[in-house]
PyMOL Python script that loads the backbone (N, CA, C, O; Angstrom):
from pymol import cmd

cmd.read_pdbstr("""\
ATOM      1  N   MET A   1     -20.670  13.731  13.555  1.00  0.00           N
ATOM      2  CA  MET A   1     -20.073  13.341  12.292  1.00  0.00           C
ATOM      3  C   MET A   1     -19.295  12.045  12.487  1.00  0.00           C
ATOM      4  O   MET A   1     -18.636  11.869  13.512  1.00  0.00           O
ATOM      5  N   ALA A   2     -19.362  11.155  11.535  1.00  0.00           N
ATOM      6  CA  ALA A   2     -18.625   9.891  11.584  1.00  0.00           C
ATOM      7  C   ALA A   2     -17.134  10.151  11.393  1.00  0.00           C
ATOM      8  O   ALA A   2     -16.740  11.122  10.748  1.00  0.00           O
ATOM      9  N   THR A   3     -16.317   9.277  11.958  1.00  0.00           N
ATOM     10  CA  THR A   3     -14.870   9.432  11.848  1.00  0.00           C
ATOM     11  C   THR A   3     -14.255   8.219  11.166  1.00  0.00           C
ATOM     12  O   THR A   3     -14.909   7.196  10.964  1.00  0.00           O
ATOM     13  N   THR A   4     -12.986   8.360  10.818  1.00  0.00           N
ATOM     14  CA  THR A   4     -12.218   7.277  10.219  1.00  0.00           C
ATOM     15  C   THR A   4     -10.907   7.129  10.985  1.00  0.00           C
ATOM     16  O   THR A   4     -10.379   8.113  11.503  1.00  0.00           O
ATOM     17  N   GLN A   5     -10.385   5.925  11.060  1.00  0.00           N
ATOM     18  CA  GLN A   5      -9.094   5.679  11.703  1.00  0.00           C
ATOM     19  C   GLN A   5      -7.984   6.081  10.741  1.00  0.00           C
ATOM     20  O   GLN A   5      -8.030   5.737   9.560  1.00  0.00           O
ATOM     21  N   VAL A   6      -6.983   6.811  11.240  1.00  0.00           N
ATOM     22  CA  VAL A   6      -5.882   7.297  10.408  1.00  0.00           C
ATOM     23  C   VAL A   6      -4.558   6.840  11.005  1.00  0.00           C
ATOM     24  O   VAL A   6      -4.341   6.931  12.214  1.00  0.00           O
ATOM     25  N   GLU A   7      -3.680   6.347  10.140  1.00  0.00           N
ATOM     26  CA  GLU A   7      -2.318   5.976  10.511  1.00  0.00           C
ATOM     27  C   GLU A   7      -1.376   6.694   9.553  1.00  0.00           C
ATOM     28  O   GLU A   7      -1.478   6.523   8.338  1.00  0.00           O
ATOM     29  N   LEU A   8      -0.462   7.495  10.089  1.00  0.00           N
ATOM     30  CA  LEU A   8       0.565   8.182   9.295  1.00  0.00           C
ATOM     31  C   LEU A   8       1.903   7.614   9.736  1.00  0.00           C
ATOM     32  O   LEU A   8       2.335   7.838  10.867  1.00  0.00           O
ATOM     33  N   VAL A   9       2.567   6.872   8.837  1.00  0.00           N
ATOM     34  CA  VAL A   9       3.739   6.083   9.199  1.00  0.00           C
ATOM     35  C   VAL A   9       4.902   6.393   8.264  1.00  0.00           C
ATOM     36  O   VAL A   9       4.729   6.497   7.049  1.00  0.00           O
ATOM     37  N   THR A  10       6.108   6.541   8.859  1.00  0.00           N
ATOM     38  CA  THR A  10       7.350   6.641   8.105  1.00  0.00           C
ATOM     39  C   THR A  10       8.192   5.415   8.459  1.00  0.00           C
ATOM     40  O   THR A  10       7.830   4.669   9.370  1.00  0.00           O
ATOM     41  N   PRO A  11       9.308   5.191   7.757  1.00  0.00           N
ATOM     42  CA  PRO A  11      10.153   4.045   8.120  1.00  0.00           C
ATOM     43  C   PRO A  11      10.670   4.097   9.563  1.00  0.00           C
ATOM     44  O   PRO A  11      10.972   3.058  10.150  1.00  0.00           O
ATOM     45  N   SER A  12      10.770   5.295  10.129  1.00  0.00           N
ATOM     46  CA  SER A  12      11.348   5.412  11.469  1.00  0.00           C
ATOM     47  C   SER A  12      10.335   5.580  12.598  1.00  0.00           C
ATOM     48  O   SER A  12      10.680   5.368  13.761  1.00  0.00           O
ATOM     49  N   ALA A  13       9.071   5.962  12.278  1.00  0.00           N
ATOM     50  CA  ALA A  13       8.122   6.232  13.370  1.00  0.00           C
ATOM     51  C   ALA A  13       6.686   6.309  12.855  1.00  0.00           C
ATOM     52  O   ALA A  13       6.443   6.521  11.667  1.00  0.00           O
ATOM     53  N   THR A  14       5.745   6.132  13.781  1.00  0.00           N
ATOM     54  CA  THR A  14       4.335   6.422  13.518  1.00  0.00           C
ATOM     55  C   THR A  14       4.108   7.854  13.989  1.00  0.00           C
ATOM     56  O   THR A  14       4.216   8.140  15.181  1.00  0.00           O
ATOM     57  N   LEU A  15       3.795   8.756  13.060  1.00  0.00           N
ATOM     58  CA  LEU A  15       3.635  10.171  13.386  1.00  0.00           C
ATOM     59  C   LEU A  15       2.242  10.497  13.888  1.00  0.00           C
ATOM     60  O   LEU A  15       2.068  11.452  14.645  1.00  0.00           O
ATOM     61  N   TYR A  16       1.234   9.711  13.477  1.00  0.00           N
ATOM     62  CA  TYR A  16      -0.128   9.922  13.967  1.00  0.00           C
ATOM     63  C   TYR A  16      -0.884   8.612  13.887  1.00  0.00           C
ATOM     64  O   TYR A  16      -0.777   7.872  12.909  1.00  0.00           O
ATOM     65  N   SER A  17      -1.643   8.340  14.922  1.00  0.00           N
ATOM     66  CA  SER A  17      -2.546   7.203  14.949  1.00  0.00           C
ATOM     67  C   SER A  17      -3.755   7.620  15.758  1.00  0.00           C
ATOM     68  O   SER A  17      -3.646   7.864  16.960  1.00  0.00           O
ATOM     69  N   GLY A  18      -4.913   7.704  15.110  1.00  0.00           N
ATOM     70  CA  GLY A  18      -6.115   8.119  15.812  1.00  0.00           C
ATOM     71  C   GLY A  18      -7.263   8.374  14.860  1.00  0.00           C
ATOM     72  O   GLY A  18      -7.174   8.075  13.669  1.00  0.00           O
ATOM     73  N   GLN A  19      -8.340   8.925  15.388  1.00  0.00           N
ATOM     74  CA  GLN A  19      -9.541   9.206  14.614  1.00  0.00           C
ATOM     75  C   GLN A  19      -9.448  10.587  13.955  1.00  0.00           C
ATOM     76  O   GLN A  19      -8.753  11.477  14.445  1.00  0.00           O
ATOM     77  N   ALA A  20     -10.157  10.747  12.846  1.00  0.00           N
ATOM     78  CA  ALA A  20     -10.225  12.033  12.159  1.00  0.00           C
ATOM     79  C   ALA A  20     -11.547  12.144  11.413  1.00  0.00           C
ATOM     80  O   ALA A  20     -12.143  11.145  11.011  1.00  0.00           O
ATOM     81  N   ASP A  21     -11.987  13.381  11.238  1.00  0.00           N
ATOM     82  CA  ASP A  21     -13.168  13.638  10.413  1.00  0.00           C
ATOM     83  C   ASP A  21     -12.833  13.528   8.937  1.00  0.00           C
ATOM     84  O   ASP A  21     -13.644  13.069   8.133  1.00  0.00           O
ATOM     85  N   MET A  22     -11.596  13.967   8.585  1.00  0.00           N
ATOM     86  CA  MET A  22     -11.215  14.012   7.178  1.00  0.00           C
ATOM     87  C   MET A  22      -9.699  14.012   7.063  1.00  0.00           C
ATOM     88  O   MET A  22      -9.003  14.534   7.934  1.00  0.00           O
ATOM     89  N   VAL A  23      -9.188  13.419   5.980  1.00  0.00           N
ATOM     90  CA  VAL A  23      -7.774  13.459   5.637  1.00  0.00           C
ATOM     91  C   VAL A  23      -7.686  14.020   4.223  1.00  0.00           C
ATOM     92  O   VAL A  23      -8.371  13.546   3.316  1.00  0.00           O
ATOM     93  N   VAL A  24      -6.841  15.031   4.040  1.00  0.00           N
ATOM     94  CA  VAL A  24      -6.666  15.652   2.728  1.00  0.00           C
ATOM     95  C   VAL A  24      -5.212  15.475   2.311  1.00  0.00           C
ATOM     96  O   VAL A  24      -4.300  15.833   3.056  1.00  0.00           O
ATOM     97  N   CYS A  25      -4.996  14.922   1.120  1.00  0.00           N
ATOM     98  CA  CYS A  25      -3.634  14.721   0.626  1.00  0.00           C
ATOM     99  C   CYS A  25      -3.600  14.932  -0.885  1.00  0.00           C
ATOM    100  O   CYS A  25      -4.633  15.084  -1.537  1.00  0.00           O
ATOM    101  N   ARG A  26      -2.377  14.938  -1.421  1.00  0.00           N
ATOM    102  CA  ARG A  26      -2.190  15.109  -2.870  1.00  0.00           C
ATOM    103  C   ARG A  26      -1.577  13.837  -3.441  1.00  0.00           C
ATOM    104  O   ARG A  26      -0.519  13.386  -3.001  1.00  0.00           O
ATOM    105  N   THR A  27      -2.260  13.270  -4.424  1.00  0.00           N
ATOM    106  CA  THR A  27      -1.764  12.085  -5.119  1.00  0.00           C
ATOM    107  C   THR A  27      -1.343  12.491  -6.525  1.00  0.00           C
ATOM    108  O   THR A  27      -1.488  13.647  -6.920  1.00  0.00           O
ATOM    109  N   ALA A  28      -0.821  11.531  -7.269  1.00  0.00           N
ATOM    110  CA  ALA A  28      -0.425  11.791  -8.648  1.00  0.00           C
ATOM    111  C   ALA A  28      -1.617  12.273  -9.481  1.00  0.00           C
ATOM    112  O   ALA A  28      -1.429  12.962 -10.483  1.00  0.00           O
ATOM    113  N   GLY A  29      -2.842  11.917  -9.076  1.00  0.00           N
ATOM    114  CA  GLY A  29      -4.052  12.324  -9.791  1.00  0.00           C
ATOM    115  C   GLY A  29      -4.635  13.643  -9.316  1.00  0.00           C
ATOM    116  O   GLY A  29      -5.623  14.114  -9.880  1.00  0.00           O
ATOM    117  N   GLY A  30      -4.042  14.258  -8.283  1.00  0.00           N
ATOM    118  CA  GLY A  30      -4.547  15.530  -7.760  1.00  0.00           C
ATOM    119  C   GLY A  30      -4.901  15.425  -6.285  1.00  0.00           C
ATOM    120  O   GLY A  30      -4.703  14.382  -5.661  1.00  0.00           O
ATOM    121  N   ASP A  31      -5.426  16.511  -5.734  1.00  0.00           N
ATOM    122  CA  ASP A  31      -5.815  16.536  -4.324  1.00  0.00           C
ATOM    123  C   ASP A  31      -7.049  15.667  -4.112  1.00  0.00           C
ATOM    124  O   ASP A  31      -7.934  15.598  -4.965  1.00  0.00           O
ATOM    125  N   ILE A  32      -7.090  14.997  -2.946  1.00  0.00           N
ATOM    126  CA  ILE A  32      -8.224  14.143  -2.621  1.00  0.00           C
ATOM    127  C   ILE A  32      -8.464  14.209  -1.117  1.00  0.00           C
ATOM    128  O   ILE A  32      -7.520  14.315  -0.333  1.00  0.00           O
ATOM    129  N   ALA A  33      -9.725  14.145  -0.725  1.00  0.00           N
ATOM    130  CA  ALA A  33     -10.111  14.153   0.687  1.00  0.00           C
ATOM    131  C   ALA A  33     -10.826  12.843   0.996  1.00  0.00           C
ATOM    132  O   ALA A  33     -11.637  12.365   0.204  1.00  0.00           O
ATOM    133  N   PHE A  34     -10.516  12.272   2.151  1.00  0.00           N
ATOM    134  CA  PHE A  34     -11.130  11.018   2.580  1.00  0.00           C
ATOM    135  C   PHE A  34     -11.968  11.278   3.818  1.00  0.00           C
ATOM    136  O   PHE A  34     -11.463  11.777   4.823  1.00  0.00           O
ATOM    137  N   LEU A  35     -13.244  10.943   3.746  1.00  0.00           N
ATOM    138  CA  LEU A  35     -14.162  11.019   4.875  1.00  0.00           C
ATOM    139  C   LEU A  35     -14.440   9.612   5.365  1.00  0.00           C
ATOM    140  O   LEU A  35     -13.959   8.642   4.780  1.00  0.00           O
ATOM    141  N   ALA A  36     -15.204   9.496   6.423  1.00  0.00           N
ATOM    142  CA  ALA A  36     -15.557   8.178   6.959  1.00  0.00           C
ATOM    143  C   ALA A  36     -16.228   7.322   5.889  1.00  0.00           C
ATOM    144  O   ALA A  36     -17.015   7.820   5.084  1.00  0.00           O
ATOM    145  N   ASN A  37     -15.912   6.046   5.891  1.00  0.00           N
ATOM    146  CA  ASN A  37     -16.503   5.055   4.984  1.00  0.00           C
ATOM    147  C   ASN A  37     -16.243   5.331   3.509  1.00  0.00           C
ATOM    148  O   ASN A  37     -17.065   4.988   2.660  1.00  0.00           O
ATOM    149  N   HIS A  38     -15.114   5.945   3.200  1.00  0.00           N
ATOM    150  CA  HIS A  38     -14.727   6.195   1.805  1.00  0.00           C
ATOM    151  C   HIS A  38     -14.517   4.856   1.105  1.00  0.00           C
ATOM    152  O   HIS A  38     -14.102   3.881   1.732  1.00  0.00           O
ATOM    153  N   MET A  39     -14.801   4.813  -0.181  1.00  0.00           N
ATOM    154  CA  MET A  39     -14.578   3.582  -0.945  1.00  0.00           C
ATOM    155  C   MET A  39     -13.092   3.229  -0.952  1.00  0.00           C
ATOM    156  O   MET A  39     -12.259   4.116  -0.765  1.00  0.00           O
ATOM    157  N   PRO A  40     -12.739   1.967  -1.160  1.00  0.00           N
ATOM    158  CA  PRO A  40     -11.325   1.574  -1.199  1.00  0.00           C
ATOM    159  C   PRO A  40     -10.558   2.381  -2.245  1.00  0.00           C
ATOM    160  O   PRO A  40     -11.073   2.680  -3.322  1.00  0.00           O
ATOM    161  N   TYR A  41      -9.313   2.728  -1.902  1.00  0.00           N
ATOM    162  CA  TYR A  41      -8.499   3.583  -2.765  1.00  0.00           C
ATOM    163  C   TYR A  41      -7.030   3.316  -2.467  1.00  0.00           C
ATOM    164  O   TYR A  41      -6.665   3.085  -1.314  1.00  0.00           O
ATOM    165  N   VAL A  42      -6.183   3.346  -3.496  1.00  0.00           N
ATOM    166  CA  VAL A  42      -4.733   3.295  -3.349  1.00  0.00           C
ATOM    167  C   VAL A  42      -4.149   4.319  -4.303  1.00  0.00           C
ATOM    168  O   VAL A  42      -4.531   4.372  -5.472  1.00  0.00           O
ATOM    169  N   GLY A  43      -3.214   5.142  -3.806  1.00  0.00           N
ATOM    170  CA  GLY A  43      -2.609   6.158  -4.658  1.00  0.00           C
ATOM    171  C   GLY A  43      -1.195   6.483  -4.228  1.00  0.00           C
ATOM    172  O   GLY A  43      -0.825   6.301  -3.068  1.00  0.00           O
ATOM    173  N   ALA A  44      -0.403   6.973  -5.185  1.00  0.00           N
ATOM    174  CA  ALA A  44       0.965   7.432  -4.914  1.00  0.00           C
ATOM    175  C   ALA A  44       0.902   8.884  -4.478  1.00  0.00           C
ATOM    176  O   ALA A  44       0.241   9.699  -5.122  1.00  0.00           O
ATOM    177  N   LEU A  45       1.590   9.216  -3.382  1.00  0.00           N
ATOM    178  CA  LEU A  45       1.587  10.578  -2.855  1.00  0.00           C
ATOM    179  C   LEU A  45       2.619  11.450  -3.540  1.00  0.00           C
ATOM    180  O   LEU A  45       3.721  11.004  -3.857  1.00  0.00           O
ATOM    181  N   GLU A  46       2.250  12.687  -3.760  1.00  0.00           N
ATOM    182  CA  GLU A  46       3.168  13.718  -4.229  1.00  0.00           C
ATOM    183  C   GLU A  46       3.676  14.474  -3.000  1.00  0.00           C
ATOM    184  O   GLU A  46       2.988  14.491  -1.979  1.00  0.00           O
ATOM    185  N   PRO A  47       4.847  15.095  -3.061  1.00  0.00           N
ATOM    186  CA  PRO A  47       5.270  15.962  -1.954  1.00  0.00           C
ATOM    187  C   PRO A  47       4.229  17.064  -1.752  1.00  0.00           C
ATOM    188  O   PRO A  47       3.842  17.736  -2.707  1.00  0.00           O
ATOM    189  N   HIS A  48       3.778  17.247  -0.513  1.00  0.00           N
ATOM    190  CA  HIS A  48       2.685  18.179  -0.247  1.00  0.00           C
ATOM    191  C   HIS A  48       2.471  18.350   1.254  1.00  0.00           C
ATOM    192  O   HIS A  48       3.199  17.786   2.069  1.00  0.00           O
ATOM    193  N   LEU A  49       1.460  19.137   1.598  1.00  0.00           N
ATOM    194  CA  LEU A  49       1.045  19.332   2.976  1.00  0.00           C
ATOM    195  C   LEU A  49      -0.190  18.465   3.224  1.00  0.00           C
ATOM    196  O   LEU A  49      -1.260  18.751   2.687  1.00  0.00           O
ATOM    197  N   LEU A  50      -0.054  17.418   4.025  1.00  0.00           N
ATOM    198  CA  LEU A  50      -1.156  16.524   4.361  1.00  0.00           C
ATOM    199  C   LEU A  50      -1.892  17.099   5.567  1.00  0.00           C
ATOM    200  O   LEU A  50      -1.260  17.523   6.535  1.00  0.00           O
ATOM    201  N   ARG A  51      -3.218  17.114   5.516  1.00  0.00           N
ATOM    202  CA  ARG A  51      -4.030  17.658   6.609  1.00  0.00           C
ATOM    203  C   ARG A  51      -4.883  16.548   7.223  1.00  0.00           C
ATOM    204  O   ARG A  51      -5.543  15.786   6.518  1.00  0.00           O
ATOM    205  N   ILE A  52      -4.853  16.479   8.546  1.00  0.00           N
ATOM    206  CA  ILE A  52      -5.710  15.552   9.293  1.00  0.00           C
ATOM    207  C   ILE A  52      -6.650  16.411  10.125  1.00  0.00           C
ATOM    208  O   ILE A  52      -6.217  17.073  11.068  1.00  0.00           O
ATOM    209  N   VAL A  53      -7.935  16.404   9.782  1.00  0.00           N
ATOM    210  CA  VAL A  53      -8.937  17.215  10.473  1.00  0.00           C
ATOM    211  C   VAL A  53      -9.522  16.381  11.610  1.00  0.00           C
ATOM    212  O   VAL A  53     -10.097  15.315  11.387  1.00  0.00           O
ATOM    213  N   HIS A  54      -9.362  16.889  12.834  1.00  0.00           N
ATOM    214  CA  HIS A  54      -9.782  16.171  14.040  1.00  0.00           C
ATOM    215  C   HIS A  54     -11.292  16.158  14.205  1.00  0.00           C
ATOM    216  O   HIS A  54     -11.991  17.034  13.696  1.00  0.00           O
ATOM    217  N   PRO A  55     -11.790  15.152  14.925  1.00  0.00           N
ATOM    218  CA  PRO A  55     -13.204  15.157  15.302  1.00  0.00           C
ATOM    219  C   PRO A  55     -13.489  16.341  16.229  1.00  0.00           C
ATOM    220  O   PRO A  55     -12.572  16.935  16.795  1.00  0.00           O
ATOM    221  N   GLU A  56     -14.761  16.670  16.374  1.00  0.00           N
ATOM    222  CA  GLU A  56     -15.155  17.768  17.257  1.00  0.00           C
ATOM    223  C   GLU A  56     -14.566  17.582  18.647  1.00  0.00           C
ATOM    224  O   GLU A  56     -14.471  16.462  19.150  1.00  0.00           O
ATOM    225  N   GLY A  57     -14.177  18.683  19.255  1.00  0.00           N
ATOM    226  CA  GLY A  57     -13.613  18.634  20.598  1.00  0.00           C
ATOM    227  C   GLY A  57     -12.102  18.589  20.604  1.00  0.00           C
ATOM    228  O   GLY A  57     -11.496  18.857  21.641  1.00  0.00           O
ATOM    229  N   GLY A  58     -11.463  18.258  19.483  1.00  0.00           N
ATOM    230  CA  GLY A  58     -10.011  18.231  19.415  1.00  0.00           C
ATOM    231  C   GLY A  58      -9.486  19.484  18.741  1.00  0.00           C
ATOM    232  O   GLY A  58     -10.242  20.416  18.467  1.00  0.00           O
ATOM    233  N   ALA A  59      -8.200  19.500  18.477  1.00  0.00           N
ATOM    234  CA  ALA A  59      -7.609  20.604  17.725  1.00  0.00           C
ATOM    235  C   ALA A  59      -8.233  20.617  16.335  1.00  0.00           C
ATOM    236  O   ALA A  59      -8.738  19.598  15.865  1.00  0.00           O
ATOM    237  N   ASP A  60      -8.197  21.777  15.678  1.00  0.00           N
ATOM    238  CA  ASP A  60      -8.824  21.893  14.361  1.00  0.00           C
ATOM    239  C   ASP A  60      -8.251  20.919  13.348  1.00  0.00           C
ATOM    240  O   ASP A  60      -8.992  20.166  12.716  1.00  0.00           O
ATOM    241  N   GLU A  61      -6.928  20.930  13.190  1.00  0.00           N
ATOM    242  CA  GLU A  61      -6.307  19.990  12.268  1.00  0.00           C
ATOM    243  C   GLU A  61      -4.809  19.902  12.532  1.00  0.00           C
ATOM    244  O   GLU A  61      -4.202  20.808  13.103  1.00  0.00           O
ATOM    245  N   LEU A  62      -4.234  18.783  12.098  1.00  0.00           N
ATOM    246  CA  LEU A  62      -2.791  18.590  12.138  1.00  0.00           C
ATOM    247  C   LEU A  62      -2.287  18.692  10.708  1.00  0.00           C
ATOM    248  O   LEU A  62      -2.969  18.277   9.771  1.00  0.00           O
ATOM    249  N   ARG A  63      -1.097  19.241  10.544  1.00  0.00           N
ATOM    250  CA  ARG A  63      -0.502  19.364   9.208  1.00  0.00           C
ATOM    251  C   ARG A  63       0.873  18.728   9.215  1.00  0.00           C
ATOM    252  O   ARG A  63       1.664  18.927  10.137  1.00  0.00           O
ATOM    253  N   PHE A  64       1.148  17.952   8.161  1.00  0.00           N
ATOM    254  CA  PHE A  64       2.432  17.286   8.015  1.00  0.00           C
ATOM    255  C   PHE A  64       2.964  17.543   6.609  1.00  0.00           C
ATOM    256  O   PHE A  64       2.222  17.443   5.631  1.00  0.00           O
ATOM    257  N   GLU A  65       4.238  17.871   6.511  1.00  0.00           N
ATOM    258  CA  GLU A  65       4.902  18.000   5.218  1.00  0.00           C
ATOM    259  C   GLU A  65       5.350  16.607   4.812  1.00  0.00           C
ATOM    260  O   GLU A  65       6.219  16.016   5.453  1.00  0.00           O
ATOM    261  N   VAL A  66       4.752  16.078   3.740  1.00  0.00           N
ATOM    262  CA  VAL A  66       4.983  14.706   3.295  1.00  0.00           C
ATOM    263  C   VAL A  66       5.893  14.736   2.074  1.00  0.00           C
ATOM    264  O   VAL A  66       5.700  15.555   1.175  1.00  0.00           O
ATOM    265  N   LYS A  67       6.878  13.853   2.037  1.00  0.00           N
ATOM    266  CA  LYS A  67       7.876  13.830   0.960  1.00  0.00           C
ATOM    267  C   LYS A  67       7.652  12.717  -0.053  1.00  0.00           C
ATOM    268  O   LYS A  67       8.594  12.315  -0.737  1.00  0.00           O
ATOM    269  N   GLY A  68       6.429  12.212  -0.166  1.00  0.00           N
ATOM    270  CA  GLY A  68       6.123  11.127  -1.099  1.00  0.00           C
ATOM    271  C   GLY A  68       5.759   9.860  -0.342  1.00  0.00           C
ATOM    272  O   GLY A  68       5.919   9.789   0.876  1.00  0.00           O
ATOM    273  N   GLY A  69       5.275   8.876  -1.056  1.00  0.00           N
ATOM    274  CA  GLY A  69       4.873   7.610  -0.453  1.00  0.00           C
ATOM    275  C   GLY A  69       3.570   7.125  -1.061  1.00  0.00           C
ATOM    276  O   GLY A  69       3.317   7.327  -2.249  1.00  0.00           O
ATOM    277  N   PHE A  70       2.733   6.477  -0.232  1.00  0.00           N
ATOM    278  CA  PHE A  70       1.471   5.910  -0.703  1.00  0.00           C
ATOM    279  C   PHE A  70       0.370   6.126   0.317  1.00  0.00           C
ATOM    280  O   PHE A  70       0.632   6.261   1.512  1.00  0.00           O
ATOM    281  N   VAL A  71      -0.872   6.157  -0.167  1.00  0.00           N
ATOM    282  CA  VAL A  71      -2.038   6.209   0.706  1.00  0.00           C
ATOM    283  C   VAL A  71      -2.959   5.055   0.314  1.00  0.00           C
ATOM    284  O   VAL A  71      -3.185   4.787  -0.866  1.00  0.00           O
ATOM    285  N   GLU A  72      -3.484   4.380   1.341  1.00  0.00           N
ATOM    286  CA  GLU A  72      -4.444   3.298   1.116  1.00  0.00           C
ATOM    287  C   GLU A  72      -5.655   3.549   2.005  1.00  0.00           C
ATOM    288  O   GLU A  72      -5.521   3.880   3.183  1.00  0.00           O
ATOM    289  N   VAL A  73      -6.841   3.386   1.420  1.00  0.00           N
ATOM    290  CA  VAL A  73      -8.090   3.510   2.171  1.00  0.00           C
ATOM    291  C   VAL A  73      -8.848   2.207   2.008  1.00  0.00           C
ATOM    292  O   VAL A  73      -9.075   1.735   0.895  1.00  0.00           O
ATOM    293  N   ASN A  74      -9.241   1.626   3.158  1.00  0.00           N
ATOM    294  CA  ASN A  74      -9.984   0.371   3.121  1.00  0.00           C
ATOM    295  C   ASN A  74     -10.640   0.163   4.487  1.00  0.00           C
ATOM    296  O   ASN A  74     -10.009   0.381   5.522  1.00  0.00           O
ATOM    297  N   GLU A  75     -11.885  -0.251   4.487  1.00  0.00           N
ATOM    298  CA  GLU A  75     -12.635  -0.581   5.700  1.00  0.00           C
ATOM    299  C   GLU A  75     -12.569   0.538   6.746  1.00  0.00           C
ATOM    300  O   GLU A  75     -12.250   0.293   7.910  1.00  0.00           O
ATOM    301  N   ASN A  76     -12.871   1.757   6.322  1.00  0.00           N
ATOM    302  CA  ASN A  76     -12.931   2.947   7.182  1.00  0.00           C
ATOM    303  C   ASN A  76     -11.598   3.225   7.879  1.00  0.00           C
ATOM    304  O   ASN A  76     -11.566   3.631   9.041  1.00  0.00           O
ATOM    305  N   ARG A  77     -10.506   3.001   7.157  1.00  0.00           N
ATOM    306  CA  ARG A  77      -9.166   3.245   7.675  1.00  0.00           C
ATOM    307  C   ARG A  77      -8.315   3.860   6.568  1.00  0.00           C
ATOM    308  O   ARG A  77      -8.286   3.361   5.443  1.00  0.00           O
ATOM    309  N   VAL A  78      -7.619   4.957   6.903  1.00  0.00           N
ATOM    310  CA  VAL A  78      -6.709   5.625   5.974  1.00  0.00           C
ATOM    311  C   VAL A  78      -5.297   5.377   6.474  1.00  0.00           C
ATOM    312  O   VAL A  78      -4.945   5.780   7.582  1.00  0.00           O
ATOM    313  N   ILE A  79      -4.488   4.714   5.658  1.00  0.00           N
ATOM    314  CA  ILE A  79      -3.092   4.447   6.018  1.00  0.00           C
ATOM    315  C   ILE A  79      -2.208   5.229   5.050  1.00  0.00           C
ATOM    316  O   ILE A  79      -2.281   5.044   3.835  1.00  0.00           O
ATOM    317  N   VAL A  80      -1.374   6.101   5.605  1.00  0.00           N
ATOM    318  CA  VAL A  80      -0.451   6.907   4.808  1.00  0.00           C
ATOM    319  C   VAL A  80       0.950   6.412   5.114  1.00  0.00           C
ATOM    320  O   VAL A  80       1.419   6.533   6.246  1.00  0.00           O
ATOM    321  N   LEU A  81       1.628   5.852   4.108  1.00  0.00           N
ATOM    322  CA  LEU A  81       2.996   5.367   4.237  1.00  0.00           C
ATOM    323  C   LEU A  81       3.899   6.359   3.518  1.00  0.00           C
ATOM    324  O   LEU A  81       3.846   6.470   2.294  1.00  0.00           O
ATOM    325  N   CYS A  82       4.729   7.085   4.271  1.00  0.00           N
ATOM    326  CA  CYS A  82       5.550   8.150   3.722  1.00  0.00           C
ATOM    327  C   CYS A  82       7.018   7.776   3.706  1.00  0.00           C
ATOM    328  O   CYS A  82       7.501   7.089   4.604  1.00  0.00           O
ATOM    329  N   ASP A  83       7.733   8.235   2.671  1.00  0.00           N
ATOM    330  CA  ASP A  83       9.179   8.108   2.650  1.00  0.00           C
ATOM    331  C   ASP A  83       9.771   8.915   3.795  1.00  0.00           C
ATOM    332  O   ASP A  83      10.674   8.457   4.496  1.00  0.00           O
ATOM    333  N   ALA A  84       9.243  10.137   3.976  1.00  0.00           N
ATOM    334  CA  ALA A  84       9.649  11.028   5.074  1.00  0.00           C
ATOM    335  C   ALA A  84       8.535  12.028   5.283  1.00  0.00           C
ATOM    336  O   ALA A  84       7.851  12.411   4.334  1.00  0.00           O
ATOM    337  N   ALA A  85       8.346  12.458   6.533  1.00  0.00           N
ATOM    338  CA  ALA A  85       7.321  13.459   6.856  1.00  0.00           C
ATOM    339  C   ALA A  85       7.690  14.134   8.173  1.00  0.00           C
ATOM    340  O   ALA A  85       8.388  13.558   9.009  1.00  0.00           O
ATOM    341  N   GLU A  86       7.212  15.360   8.341  1.00  0.00           N
ATOM    342  CA  GLU A  86       7.429  16.092   9.590  1.00  0.00           C
ATOM    343  C   GLU A  86       6.280  17.044   9.811  1.00  0.00           C
ATOM    344  O   GLU A  86       5.619  17.459   8.860  1.00  0.00           O
ATOM    345  N   ARG A  87       6.032  17.400  11.091  1.00  0.00           N
ATOM    346  CA  ARG A  87       4.970  18.352  11.409  1.00  0.00           C
ATOM    347  C   ARG A  87       5.266  19.685  10.751  1.00  0.00           C
ATOM    348  O   ARG A  87       6.395  20.175  10.787  1.00  0.00           O
ATOM    349  N   ALA A  88       4.251  20.259  10.156  1.00  0.00           N
ATOM    350  CA  ALA A  88       4.409  21.558   9.489  1.00  0.00           C
ATOM    351  C   ALA A  88       4.103  22.686  10.459  1.00  0.00           C
ATOM    352  O   ALA A  88       4.180  23.858  10.087  1.00  0.00           O
TER     353      ALA A  88
END
""", "prot")
cmd.dss("prot")
cmd.show_as("cartoon", "prot")
cmd.util.cbc("prot")
cmd.orient("prot")
């Protein structure tokens, strides 16, 4: 399965940087999942549980409690900029 580069960043730290099969988050428009080569997208994040599904061979998924922010998808890269987030 193809992967996408994921960056999960808060003002104080980068919480995750690496490859993933899928990223699932909640925006103002509802829940959305990003797979490899997703079309460009920008959205405002709602407080929610963000899931990063690892490629085969890694842990099943990482979960982060996100307190708002933005998500941008462009050129096979998902960048999540959070006001605050922590491992769930």
